[in-house]
C-alpha positions as CSV (number, residue, x, y, z in Angstrom):
1,M,-104.1,22.0,-57.7
2,V,-105.9,25.2,-57.0
3,K,-107.0,27.5,-59.8
4,L,-106.2,31.2,-59.3
5,T,-106.6,34.3,-61.4
6,F,-104.0,37.0,-61.7
7,T,-103.6,40.2,-63.6
8,F,-100.1,40.9,-65.2
9,D,-98.8,43.7,-67.3
10,Q,-98.1,43.0,-70.9
11,E,-94.3,42.9,-70.4
12,T,-94.7,40.2,-67.8
13,V,-97.1,38.2,-70.0
14,D,-94.6,38.3,-72.9
15,R,-91.8,37.1,-70.6
16,L,-94.0,34.3,-69.3
17,R,-95.0,33.2,-72.7
18,Q,-91.4,33.3,-73.9
19,A,-90.2,31.3,-70.9
20,A,-92.9,28.7,-71.4
21,A,-92.2,28.3,-75.1
22,R,-88.4,28.1,-74.4
23,L,-89.0,25.4,-71.8
24,A,-91.8,23.7,-73.7
25,R,-93.8,23.7,-70.5
26,P,-97.1,25.2,-69.5
27,Q,-97.2,28.8,-68.3
28,S,-98.6,27.6,-65.0
29,Y,-95.3,25.5,-64.6
30,V,-93.2,28.6,-65.2
31,V,-95.2,30.6,-62.6
32,R,-95.0,27.8,-60.0
33,E,-91.2,27.6,-60.5
34,A,-90.8,31.4,-60.3
35,V,-92.7,31.5,-57.1
36,R,-90.8,28.6,-55.6
37,E,-87.4,30.2,-56.5
38,Y,-88.6,33.6,-55.2
39,A,-89.7,32.1,-51.9
40,E,-86.4,30.4,-51.4
41,R,-84.5,33.7,-51.9
42,I,-86.7,35.8,-49.5
43,G,-84.5,35.1,-46.5
44,N,-81.2,35.7,-48.3
45,L,-79.3,39.0,-48.4
46,S,-79.0,40.9,-51.6
47,E,-75.5,41.5,-52.8
48,Q,-75.6,45.1,-51.7
49,E,-76.7,44.0,-48.2
50,R,-74.0,41.4,-48.0
51,R,-71.3,43.9,-49.0
52,H,-72.5,46.4,-46.5
53,L,-72.4,43.8,-43.6
54,L,-69.0,42.8,-44.7
55,R,-67.8,46.4,-44.5
56,V,-69.3,46.8,-41.1
57,F,-67.7,43.5,-40.0
58,D,-64.3,44.7,-41.3
59,A,-64.7,47.9,-39.4
60,V,-65.8,46.5,-36.1
61,I,-63.4,43.5,-35.8
62,P,-60.2,45.5,-35.4
63,V,-61.6,47.6,-32.6
64,I,-62.7,44.7,-30.4
65,P,-60.2,44.7,-27.5
66,A,-58.2,41.5,-27.1
67,Q,-58.7,40.1,-23.6
68,P,-57.4,36.9,-22.0
69,L,-59.8,34.1,-22.3
70,L,-60.0,33.7,-18.4
71,Q,-60.9,37.4,-18.1
72,V,-63.7,37.1,-20.7
73,R,-65.1,34.0,-19.0
74,A,-65.0,35.7,-15.6
75,E,-66.9,38.7,-16.9
76,I,-69.5,36.5,-18.5
77,A,-69.9,34.6,-15.2
78,D,-70.3,38.0,-13.4
79,V,-73.0,39.1,-15.8
80,R,-74.9,35.9,-15.5
81,A,-74.7,36.0,-11.7
82,A,-75.9,39.6,-11.7
83,R,-78.9,38.7,-13.9
84,R,-79.8,36.0,-11.4
85,R,-79.6,38.6,-8.6
86,G,-81.7,41.1,-10.5
87,G,-79.0,43.3,-12.0
88,R,-75.7,44.9,-11.3
89,R,-75.4,47.2,-8.3
90,H,-72.3,49.0,-9.7
91,R,-70.7,49.8,-13.0
92,T,-68.1,47.4,-14.4
93,A,-64.6,48.6,-15.0
94,A,-63.8,49.6,-18.7
95,P,-61.1,47.5,-20.2
């Protein structure tokens, strides 16, 4: 273990002490668990972000044009071939 020193406001200290007493564990354990849980959540979306992305998804999906699978595959093949050649020389036709 590594010993560190932190400065907390009184409200945080009170909460830390309450949590440690409730769990019958050392304050250092409570801090370690809190940091571990926080680190696990860092990459997760907040509820507000998740709802926003779902609204965007719901708005975008209906406007995606439906194309036959063969047409989609042909367009992807054209794009890949153009990239290998250094880019398209002309504009593609809009669906």
